[in-house]
N, C-alpha and C positions, 0 to 999 in steps of 0.2 A: 113314121119313126125310122131312124137310121141306126142299124145294129151291127156290131162286130162280133163274130164268132171265131173260133180257133181250131186249126188242125195241130195235133201234137204227135209225139212218137207212140201214142197209145191207140191202137187200131179201133178198139171198141168205142173210144171217145170220138174218134173221127166219124164213125158211123152215126153216133148219137148227134153229133154236130150237123151232119147232113139232114137228119130227120127234123131237127129243130129249124134249120134253115128253110126247109120246104114248108113248114108250118107258118113261119114268120112271113115268107114271101107270099104264101096263099092269102094271108090277111092284108096284103098290100104294103108291107114294110120293105125297105131297101136294106139288103144284107151284104156285108163283105166278110169272107172267111180268110183270115190270115194264117198262112202256113208257118208255124214256128220253127220248122225244120230248115228254114232258109233256102227255098228253091231258087232257081235262076230268076233273073230280073223279068224275063218274058213270061214267067208262069203267072196265070191270073190271080194266084193267091200270094204273090210275092210282096216283100216290103215296099217295093217301088209303087205298086198299085194301092197298097195300104196307105202310103203317104198321100196319094191322090184322093183316096176316100176321105181322109181326115181334113181335106181342104174345106169341106162343109161340116156343119155341126153333126156330131155323133151323140145319140141319145143314150145308148146302152151297149155294154160289152158283157157277153155271156160266156162263162168258162166252166169246164169240168175239172174238178180238183185243182183249181187255181191256175191252170195253164193260160197264160196271156194276161194275168192280172197280178200274180204274186211277186214277180221280179221287180227290183227297184226301178228299172227303166219304165216299166208299165205303170207302176204305182204313181210315179211322177207325171207320166203322160196323162193318165186318166184324171188325176187331180187337177192338172193344169187345164184340161178341157172340160172339167166338171161333168164327167160321164158317170152315169149310174152303172155300177159294176155288180154282176150277179155271179156268184160262185156256187156251183152245184157239186156237193161232195158225194162221191159214189162209195165212200167207205167211212170208217169211224173217224170222227174229228181228232182223235188222239194222234193220227198220222199227220195232222195239218196245223199243229200249234204255231209254227212260225208264220204261216199265212194268216191265222186268226189274230196274231199279235201285231202284224204289220200288213196293211192292205190299203187300197184307196179309200178316201173319206166317204164317198157315197156308195156304200157297200151293203149288200144283202146276201145272206148265206142260206142255202137250202140243204137239208139233211134227209137221208132216206130212211131214218129210223127215229121214232118219237123219243127214244132214250137219248139219242144223239143231240136232239134239240135241247133236252133237259141238261145234258152235259155242258153244252155251250152256254146256256143261260146260267148254270151254276158256277162254272169255273172261268168263263171268259166274258162275263157281262161287261167288264171294263173295256173290252176290245171290240166285241161284236154286239152292236145295238139292235140289229135286225136279223133274226134267224127263224126259219119256218120249216115245217115238215113238207117234203115233196116226194110223193111216191115215185118209184121207178116207172118207166113207160115201156109198153110193148109196141111192136110195129104191125099195124093193121094193113093188110094188102087185099082189097076187095077183088083183085084180078087173079089171085092165086088159086090154083087147082090142087086138090088134095086127094090122095089115094084113099080108097075105102079102108077102114080100120083093119080088116082081116088081111089086106094085101100089103101091109107095111113090112118093110125089110127088117126092121129091128124090133125085138121084143122090148128091151129096156136099154135106153141110151142115157149116158151122162156126158154133158158138155162142160168142161172146166179143167182147171189146173190141179195138179197134185204135187205137194212137196212132202218130204219125210217130216213128220211132226217133231221128231227128236232133233233134226237139223235146225229147226226154228228155235227150239228150246235152248240149244247150245249157243245161239247167237247172243244170249245174255252175257256170256263170258267176254264178248267184245266190249261191253259196257263196264262190267265189274269183274275183277279177278276172282277166280274160284276160291272159296273159303271166306271171302269178305262178307261183312254183314248184309250188304245189299244183294250179293249173289245168292246167299242162303235165303234171303227174303223172296227173291223171284223164283227160286226152285220150290219153295213152299207154295207160292202162289200158283205155279204151274201145276203142281199136284192137285191143288184145290180146284182149278178150272177143269182138269180132266175128270174129276169126280163129281162136278156140279155143272151139268150142261145147261142149267136154266139161269145162271148168273151172267151179267154183263162183265166185260173186262174191267171196267172201272169199279164195279161193285166187288169183284174178286180181289182187287187191290185193297179196297177199304176193309173188306173182311179179313184179309191176311194181315193188315196193319193191326187190327184188333186182336187177332188170334196170336200174333207173335209179340205183342206188346211194344212194337216199334214206336219210338217217339218221333212224331212227324208234325211239323208246323203246317198250317194251312197253305202257306206260300210254297211249300215243297211238293204239294200234291200234283201240281202240273207236271213236274219232272218225273215223278213216280209213274204217272199215267203214260207219259210220252215214252218212257223206257219199256213199257209193257207191250209195245207193238209186236215183238217177236212171239210173245205168248198168245196174243190175239190170233196170229197166223197159226201157231201151233195148235190151238184149240179147234179152229175150223178145219185144219187138215186132219187132225185126229178123228173128227167126226166123219169126214169124207172117207177116211180109211175104213172106219168101222162099218159104215153103211154099205159101201161097195163090198167089203169082205163078207158081210152077213149074206148078201144076195149071191155072191160068187160061191160061197161054201154050200149054199142051198141048191146049187146046180143050175141057176138061171143063166140064160145066154145074155151076157152083158157086152155092150159096146161103149168104149171110152174114147172121147174126142177131146184132145188137149195135151198139153205138155206134162211130162213127169210121170205118167202112169206106168212106165217100165220099172219104176221104183216101188210100186205097190206090192205088198206081200203076196197078192193073188195074181200078179201079172202073168205068171207062167201057166195058170190054169187053162185047160183047153176050152172052157166056156167063157173066157174073158178075152175080148178082142179089142185091140187098139186100132182106131180108124186112121188117125193122123196125129202128127206131133203138134202142129200149129197151123191153123188156117185163118183167113180173115173172118172177122165177126159175122159179116153178112152171109158168108158161106155156111155158117153153122145152122142157119134157120132152115134150109131145105133138109138137113139131117134130122132136125127136130120133127119136121113134117112127115118124115118117113119112119117114125118110131111110134109104136103103140103107146108106150109109157116113156116119159122123160123124167129121169130121176133128178131131184134137187136136194141139196143140203144147204141150209141157210148159212151165210158167212158170219155167224155169231151175232146176227141182228135179232134181238129178242123182242123188239116192238117195231119191226120194219118190213120192208118189201125187198123183192129182187126181180130184176127184169126177166130173169130166166123163166119164172112162173108165168108171167104175162105173155111172153113170146111163145111158150109151149102151148098155151091155150089158143092163141091167135094162129098157131100152125095146126089147129084141130088135133092136138095130141093131149094126153092126160098127164098132168103133173103129179108125181108121187113125191111128197116133200114133208119135211118137218115144218112146224108152224112157228108163229110169233103172235104176240098179243094183238098186233094189227091184223094179221091174217084171220085170227079167230073172230074178230069183230066184223070183217068184211066178206068172208066166204063161209059157205056151209060145207063142212067136211062130209064126204060121201055123196054130195049132190053136185058140187061145182069143182071140186078137186079131191085128191086122195091124200090124207095126212097119216104119217107115222110118228111115233114118239121116240126120241133118242134114248129115253129111259127104258123103253120096252122094245128094243130092236129084235128080240126073239119073235115078235109078232109080225115083223116086216115080211118075211117070206110068204106067210099065209095070205097076207093082204095082197101082195103082188100077184100071187097065183090066182086069187079070186078075180082080180081085175083082168088078167090075161084070158081067163076062161069065160068070163061073163062079158062078152063083147058089147051086148046091147046096153048093159048097165054103164060100161065105160063110155060108150058113145053118148048116152044121155048126160052123163056128167060133163063131158067135153062140151056139148052144145050149150049147157047152162053156163059153164064157166066162160066159154067163148063170148056169149052175149054180154056177160057182166064186164069182162075186160074191154070189149069193143066200146062199150058205153062209157067207161069211167077211167081206164088206165092205159091210154094210148098217148102218142106224142101230141095229139090234139089237146088233150087235157093238160099235159105238161106245159105246152106253150101258153095255154090260157092262164094257168096259175102264175107263170113267170111274168107275163104281161100285166096281170092284175096286181101282183105284189110290187112290181117295179114301177108301175104307173103312177103311184102316189108320189114318187120322188122325181118324176121326169117333167 
């Protein structure tokens, strides 16, 4: 099989692309990676060499978040060549309505949350005929060496971005003027999401429609969901703020790796340390391996996965995370990972303290979780599912 993948301006996606490429090549497939950033003609990933690759039949194009398939030029190209296109969404589909409404004909979409699959089937069945759940994947490195748990540099590490929740909420004013009916609707929805950590963004919109008595036709729901994106970001950043603040105020030594943490309310605490503003995705993995506990806050995925959890375990570290319906079904809390509840954050410091003090228990949990992820949630499994799902149309 001949396959096209893509580099984009998103560093983590480029890393994921390299992992998939390695798996496809290992299975004997021929792969070309097109760099959408338009490198020089001599670059091996340039459009010049892409054109040469297209001189022979291409069977499949695989994209993250639509890069390489969503633009009109690529839609026409893949349709003309009758190429099977695979789009792996790494976030909520409400961010990708235009892509779902206009895409190549031979199109399959993967989502990382089971609720996202239901969302697509419920509201975009007229546009997307094939949609499946695909868990995130972690990177397994059998050659990696890891420090003993007691010798790790960081007690608790969090790798991720932080934005002020209120800044995200205020973006609604870019869509609707203050005081307007829809602005008031989204402010009501924002308050609802902040006080209901178990509801999805789309369900919060539906609940707010009912609570406010807003008259909405079925055809208008897509637009209401699409304009909810800032509130989706607001909710996830609000929970990141709360979780980090809870541990910081309890006196734990915290290390934060990523953009924006200088804006966190606890940024000036002496026990809160910022490692770097932004580093390549691949370089975050050794940091994970040097931490006893890696903190995770799910990005408002209520029935989904996150690659951070899988990579933490594959780095022989312990994930301390909130849960989802999917995680509850596939992992045993207290045996394969450590779970906290967003509704009971007052219990989080005690849980973290127990894990740091009982190193043998933490190591047992890591070993069990590591074995499960290695067997089921690596790029090997991801490539297998993509090839199986797309194979029926090739």
